[in-house]
Every structure is written in C-alpha cells, then in structure tokens.
C-alpha positions in Angstrom: 36.3 15.2 23.2 35.0 11.8 22.3 31.9 11.2 20.2 29.1 9.0 21.5 26.7 7.6 18.9 23.1 7.0 20.1 20.2 5.4 18.4 16.6 6.0 19.3 13.9 3.3 19.1 10.3 3.0 20.0 6.8 2.4 18.7 4.8 4.9 16.7 4.2 8.3 18.5 6.3 7.4 21.6 7.9 10.8 21.4 11.4 10.0 19.9 11.6 13.2 17.8 10.3 15.3 20.7 12.9 13.8 23.0 15.8 14.6 20.7 14.4 18.1 20.1 14.3 18.6 23.9 17.9 17.5 24.2 18.9 20.0 21.5 16.9 22.8 23.0 18.1 22.3 26.6 21.8 22.0 25.6 21.6 25.2 23.6 22.4 23.4 20.4 19.8 25.4 18.3 20.5 28.6 16.6 18.3 31.7 17.3 16.7 31.7 13.8 15.7 28.0 14.2 14.1 28.8 17.6 12.1 31.6 16.0 11.0 29.4 13.1 10.0 26.7 15.6 7.9 29.3 17.6 6.2 30.4 14.4 5.5 26.9 13.2 4.1 25.9 16.7 1.8 28.9 16.7 0.5 28.1 13.2 -0.4 24.7 14.5 -2.3 26.3 17.3 -0.1 24.9 20.0 0.7 26.7 23.3 4.1 24.9 23.5 7.1 24.4 21.2 6.7 21.4 18.9 10.3 20.2 19.3 9.7 17.3 17.0 9.9 19.7 14.1 13.6 20.0 14.7 14.3 16.5 13.6 11.4 15.6 11.2 12.9 17.2 8.1 11.0 15.6 5.3 7.8 17.2 4.2 5.9 14.0 4.6 7.2 13.6 8.1 6.0 17.1 9.1 2.6 16.6 7.4 1.9 13.2 9.0 3.6 13.9 12.3 5.7 10.7 12.0 9.3 9.8 11.3 9.9 7.9 8.1 13.6 7.9 7.5 16.7 7.9 9.7 18.1 11.3 10.5 21.5 11.9 12.2 21.3 14.7 14.7 24.4 16.4 16.2 24.8 18.2 19.5 27.4 18.6 22.1 28.1 19.5 25.8 31.2 20.9 27.3 32.5 17.3 27.9 31.3 15.3 24.9 30.0 15.3 21.4 26.9 13.3 20.4 25.4 11.9 17.2 21.8 10.6 17.5 20.2 8.5 14.9 16.5 9.4 15.0 14.8 6.2 13.6 11.2 5.5 12.7 8.8 3.7 15.0 6.5 2.0 12.5 7.0 -1.8 12.3 7.5 -1.6 8.5 10.5 0.7 9.1 12.2 -1.6 11.6 14.9 -2.2 9.0 15.7 1.6 9.2 16.1 1.1 13.0 18.6 -1.7 12.4 20.8 0.4 10.1 20.5 3.4 12.3 21.6 1.5 15.4 24.4 -0.5 13.7 27.2 1.8 14.9 25.5 3.0 18.1 27.0 2.6 21.6 23.8 3.6 23.4 20.2 2.7 22.5 17.4 4.9 23.8 14.2 2.7 23.7 11.1 4.7 24.4 7.9 3.4 25.9 4.6 5.3 26.1 3.5 5.4 29.8 -0.1 5.0 28.7 0.5 2.0 26.5 3.2 0.1 28.4 5.2 -2.7 26.7 4.1 -3.4 23.1 5.5 -5.7 20.4 7.8 -3.0 19.0 9.4 -2.7 22.5 10.3 -6.4 22.4 11.5 -6.2 18.8 13.8 -3.2 19.6 15.2 -4.9 22.7 15.9 -8.0 20.5 17.7 -5.8 18.0 19.7 -4.0 20.7 20.8 -7.4 22.1 21.6 -8.8 18.7 23.7 -5.8 17.8 25.4 -6.0 21.3 24.8 -2.2 21.9 26.8 -1.7 25.2 24.2 0.5 27.0 20.4 0.5 26.7 18.4 3.2 28.4 14.7 2.4 28.5 12.8 5.7 28.8 9.2 5.6 30.0 7.9 8.7 28.2 4.8 10.9 28.5 4.7 10.5 32.3 2.8 13.8 32.3 -0.2 11.9 30.7 -0.4 9.5 33.7 0.0 12.2 36.3 3.6 11.3 37.0 2.4 8.2 39.0 5.2 6.2 40.5 3.0 3.1 40.5 2.6 3.3 36.7 6.3 3.6 36.2 7.0 0.7 38.5 4.5 -1.5 36.8 6.0 -0.8 33.4 9.5 -1.2 34.7 8.6 -4.7 36.2 7.2 -5.8 32.8 10.3 -4.5 31.0 12.6 -6.2 33.5 10.9 -9.5 32.8 11.3 -8.9 29.1 14.9 -8.0 29.4 15.6 -11.2 31.4 14.1 -13.2 28.5 16.3 -11.4 25.9 19.8 -12.5 25.2 21.7 -9.6 26.6 25.4 -10.3 27.4 27.0 -7.9 29.8 25.2 -4.8 28.5 24.1 -2.0 30.8 20.4 -1.6 31.2 18.7 1.3 32.9 15.1 2.6 33.3 14.1 6.2 33.4 10.7 8.0 33.8 10.6 11.1 31.6 8.4 13.7 29.9 9.9 14.9 26.7 7.2 17.5 26.1 7.8 19.3 29.4 11.5 18.5 29.9 11.1 16.3 33.0 14.2 14.2 33.7 15.9 15.2 30.4 18.6 17.6 31.5 17.1 18.6 34.9 15.7 16.5 37.7 12.0 16.2 37.5 10.2 18.4 39.9 7.0 16.4 39.3 8.7 13.1 40.1 10.5 13.5 43.5 10.1 9.8 44.1 12.7 9.0 41.4 16.2 9.2 42.7 18.1 8.2 39.6 20.0 10.3 37.1 18.6 12.5 34.3 18.9 11.3 30.7 21.7 13.7 29.9 23.4 12.7 33.2 23.2 9.0 32.1 24.8 9.9 28.8 27.5 12.1 30.3 28.4 9.4 32.9 28.6 6.5 30.4 32.2 5.4 29.7 32.7 3.1 26.8 35.9 1.2 26.7 36.1 -0.3 23.2 36.7 -4.0 23.2 37.7 -3.8 19.5 41.3 -2.6 20.3 41.8 -5.8 22.3 40.1 -8.2 19.8 42.1 -10.2 17.3 43.9 -7.9 14.9 42.2 -7.5 11.5 43.2 -5.1 8.7 41.1 -5.4 5.5 43.1 -4.0 2.5 41.1 -1.5 0.6 43.7 -0.1 -1.8 47.2 -0.9 -2.9 49.2 2.3 -3.0 51.7 2.5 -5.9 52.5 6.2 -6.6 55.0 5.4 -9.4 56.7 8.8 -9.1 60.4 9.3 -9.1 60.5 10.0 -5.4 58.3 7.0 -4.5 59.1 4.7 -7.4 59.6 1.6 -5.1 56.9 2.5 -2.6 54.2 -0.2 -2.1 51.7 0.3 0.7 48.4 -1.2 1.7 45.7 1.3 2.8 42.6 0.6 4.8 40.9 0.9 8.1 41.9 -1.3 11.0 38.6 -3.1 12.0 39.9 -4.6 15.2 43.0 -5.2 17.3 46.4 -3.4 17.3 49.2 -3.5 14.8 52.8 -2.3 15.6 55.8 -1.6 13.4 57.9 -4.8 13.5 54.9 -7.2 13.9 55.0 -10.4 11.9 51.8 -10.6 9.8 50.0 -13.2 7.7 47.9 -12.5 4.6 44.4 -14.1 4.3 43.4 -16.1 2.5 46.8 -16.8 0.8 48.7 -17.5 4.1 51.8 -15.5 3.0 53.8 -14.0 5.8 55.9 -10.8 6.2 56.8 -8.1 8.7 55.4 -4.6 9.1 58.1 -2.1 8.1 56.1 1.1 8.7 52.6 2.3 9.6 51.9 5.6 8.0 49.1 8.2 8.3 49.3 11.2 6.1 53.0 12.3 6.4 53.5 10.8 9.8 54.9 7.4 10.8 53.2 5.7 13.7 54.6 3.2 16.2 51.2 1.5 16.3 47.7 1.8 15.1 44.5 0.5 16.7 40.9 -0.3 15.7 39.3 2.6 13.9 42.6 4.0 12.5 42.8 4.5 8.8 46.4 4.0 7.8 48.8 2.7 5.2 51.0 -0.3 6.1 54.2 -1.2 4.3 56.0 -4.5 4.6 59.7 -5.6 4.7 59.1 -7.9 1.7 57.0 -7.8 -1.4 54.2 -10.3 -1.2 51.1 -10.7 -3.4 48.4 -8.6 -1.7 45.4 -7.1 -3.4 42.1 -5.3 -2.4 40.0 -7.7 -0.4 42.8 -9.5 1.4 43.1 -9.2 5.2 46.2 -8.8 7.3 46.3 -10.5 10.6 49.1 -11.0 13.2 51.1 -14.2 12.7 51.2 -14.7 16.4 47.3 -14.8 16.7 44.8 -17.3 15.4 43.6 -16.7 11.9 40.1 -15.6 11.2 38.5 -18.8 10.1 37.8 -19.3 6.4 34.1 -19.9 6.5 32.2 -21.5 3.7 29.5 -23.4 5.6 28.2 -21.6 8.7 25.2 -20.5 10.6 24.2 -16.9 11.3 21.5 -14.9 13.0 19.8 -12.7 10.5 17.3 -9.8 10.5 15.3 -9.9 7.3 14.8 -6.5 5.6 12.9 -7.3 2.4 9.2 -7.6 1.5 9.9 -10.8 -0.3 10.4 -13.5 2.3 13.6 -15.5 2.8 13.2 -19.1 1.8 15.7 -22.1 1.9 17.3 -22.8 -1.5 17.5 -19.1 -2.6 20.8 -17.6 -3.6 22.0 -14.1 -2.7 25.1 -12.1 -2.8 26.9 -12.0 0.6 29.0 -8.9 1.3 31.5 -9.2 4.2 33.6 -6.1 4.4 34.5 -5.2 0.8 34.4 -8.9 -0.4 31.3 -10.1 -2.2 30.5 -13.8 -3.0 27.4 -15.8 -3.8 25.7 -17.5 -0.9 22.9 -20.1 -0.9 20.6 -20.5 2.1 20.6 -24.1 3.2 17.9 -23.9 5.8 16.2 -21.7 8.4 16.9 -23.4 11.7 14.7 -21.2 13.9 12.6 -18.0 14.0 12.5 -15.8 17.0 9.1 -14.6 18.3 10.1 -11.2 19.6 6.9 -10.8 21.6 7.5 -13.9 23.7 11.3 -14.2 23.2 10.8 -17.9 22.2 12.1 -19.7 19.2 10.2 -21.8 16.7 12.1 -24.6 15.0 11.8 -25.8 11.4 10.2 -22.8 9.8 10.0 -22.3 6.0 10.3 -18.6 5.7 11.5 -15.4 7.3 9.3 -12.4 6.5 10.0 -8.6 6.6 11.5 -7.5 10.0 11.6 -11.1 11.4 14.7 -12.4 13.1 16.0 -16.0 12.8 18.9 -18.3 12.5 20.0 -19.6 9.1 22.5 -22.0 7.7 24.3 -20.9 4.5 27.0 -21.9 2.1 29.2 -19.5 0.2 30.8 -19.9 -3.2 34.1 -18.5 -1.8 35.2 -18.7 1.8 35.0 -15.5 3.9 37.6 -14.6 6.6 35.1 -13.8 9.4 35.0 -14.2 13.2 32.0 -15.0 15.4 30.1 -11.7 15.9 30.0 -12.3 19.6 33.8 -12.4 19.8 34.6 -9.7 17.2 31.7 -7.6 16.0 33.9 -5.6 13.6 34.6 -8.8 11.6 31.5 -10.9 12.2 28.7 -9.0 10.4 27.6 -9.2 6.8 24.8 -8.2 4.5 22.8 -10.2 2.0 22.0 -8.6 -1.4 19.4 -9.5 -4.0 21.6 -10.2 -7.1 18.9 -9.0 -9.5 17.6 -5.8 -7.8 20.8 -5.1 -5.9 18.8 -4.3 -2.8 20.1 -5.1 0.6 17.6 -7.7 1.9 19.2 -9.0 5.1 21.8 -8.2 7.8 23.6 -11.2 9.3 25.8 -12.0 12.3 28.1 -15.0 12.2 27.3 -17.6 14.9 
C-alpha cells in the first residue's frame, strides 16, 4: 500500500485535532485501552461526548490549554492506503511549524470555522499551500453543527474561499470544498445525515480517491552524494561507490553521467541496494551507484545525466522565502544557506517584495520581512549551489537559511 502524507492547517480552535481524532476513531485505528482512557478523560472534563482532540494533543501544555503547540505525526490506515497526518498548530506565531509540517505533504486539509468564515490565517495557509505546491488542497468548513447545518452558510463561505483561491498563485493543484462536523462525525467517513443538500464525497472518500502521480520521477535526474563507500576489505578492496538518495529523475545502469560542480563525466556501472543490483532507480530510492571509471567525487557533489541540462550553478538569484524568526530579515545581513547537504554563506542583497496574505497583493521596496511573512528576496552566495527552479523541480529547488551565530533555522526559501 502507498503512503499518503497529509498536513492540517487552520486558525486557532478550528477543530484540527478533533478532526484527526475522528478519523482515527472511525477507521478503528485506536486500541481499546486508549478508547477507555479517552472515555475517562472526557467524563472528568464533564463532557457528554468523547473529546477526540485528546488523541493528538500529547503535550501536557496542549491538554491543559486545549490548543496544539507543536507538530505531531499521526498514523492510521484503511484497507487500501496508509496515512501520515501532520497535526500543526493554528496560532499565527506557530505558522513556521505549519510550514515544516507541510513540507512533505501531498494533501493539505485547511479548516475554516463555519461561524467565523475566512480569516487571515486561512489566507496565510492557502498561500503556504500554493508556495509549497501541495498537489491537493481540501478546504473543510468545520463546525457546521453550530450553524444548524445551513447550506446558505456553507455556500457563502465557499464563495469567499473561491475568490481567495482565485487570487492565490495555485498552479494546477486540486482544490475542493467540504462541509463537515468533526465533533459529530458528519461527512468524515460517512455521508452527513444532517446535510442532505451536499452531494459531494466524504473527507475519507476524497483521501481514498486521490491519486498522486509523482512528477519527480520525470524531472531532471539529480543524485546528491551523501557518502563515498570504500569498504577496504579483502573482498571489496577495489570497491568505490557513491551512496545517497535520488532526489529527482531516473538513473539506469549504463547511463552517462556528469559530476557537479566539477563537470567530470563517467558511466554508471551498477546501481546497488543492499545486496541487490537494480536496472534503474527513481526519485526517492536510496542506493549506491558505482561508475566505470574512477573520478574525483566527494560528499556534496551531485550526479546528473550527461544527456540532460545541468542544474544551474547559482550564485546570484532570487527566491521566495517564508521568514521563521523573531528577528526580522533585513537587506545586507549574512546567513548560512543550506541546500541539500551543502552549506555556504549567503548575503541578502534586497527584499524585492512582500506578500500581503490577507489581500494576496504584493508591496514593493520593503525594508524587512518579519516573523511568518512571505516575500521575494535577492541573495548572493559565497559558493555556487547546483539548484533548479522550485517550480520545475521541487526536490532540488528548496533551501533553508540558518543564523550563523545561534544555528537556528530562520527562513525557508524556494528558488525562483
């Protein structure tokens, strides 16, 4: 069975943890002892229903305050598919947690409180889903039970959301809208008896039906070398292999390759995985590649196909960035830029624009980017990086910025 990674997003108290708890409960993914503990905890709180949010809010502070603070990965499965859900916080100051939680997701569940409608966090999360190019976005209008399951309320929110989606830079991503009640399980795994006017699929039905064909296998081939394998034993005295994970594309035995940044060329002799030899390997495979000739390759080099265009060696470039630090980003500052396993110094030349997530408009010529703000910057690196445009090859187009003194990750960037 394949694994589908999902990230939740939404404003404070929109019901993300309860939604995930409901999915776990209705797919029989909870053990009997956990259900008994959940019943006891709900009774102690004086509730006449199961507080399903307790299944995901594991930190003591989360349980005491009734909020989500850190990202939690939740696992469940159905007979046809396995799922990993990143339960992310809703507070604006924890938006950076949402970015990291959604970085590997193929589906984003964005929750909207039916009583509140579209808020600034909704726009921010849509912007992040668009920026990360998450293939499918399901916008769940939750707590329909608190508005008497009114179709008119859902339609009004859907119209506002559709207008916001149209203003956001989505590119070929699937967008769907769903009225739900996490608390009472309406439209989660079963059709909503209280909303006969909605003819669409349930949430689980949407997830089960989603087919994700990875574009990375068809992107330009990139193999960052993480380790040079030299056993130096009698049986393998002459063995030299290059281990790593293929970030994009396909490599086959016999392919002519080029080493970046040196430009040396050779041919793939074998592709090995454990004790097996493969005819080919695709994006996501962790393998060891051997070559027909000895060339100077070390950790941090990248193998590409000689028949394809090289990843450009970027030193001056622009990037979209989401700022994650309390200290604002200002032009002239120097950071460490990590692309893959390579780290180099980078200086911010200028901030060319800042995105207003509420209106989806850009402001030119700004001086700073503050915590959780999104903008476009120009930067110059001390050493070139072999990176693609994020839009063309997400696996090789993202990087992080690190404060060289505190070693904190302060920004996540996407090569433009």
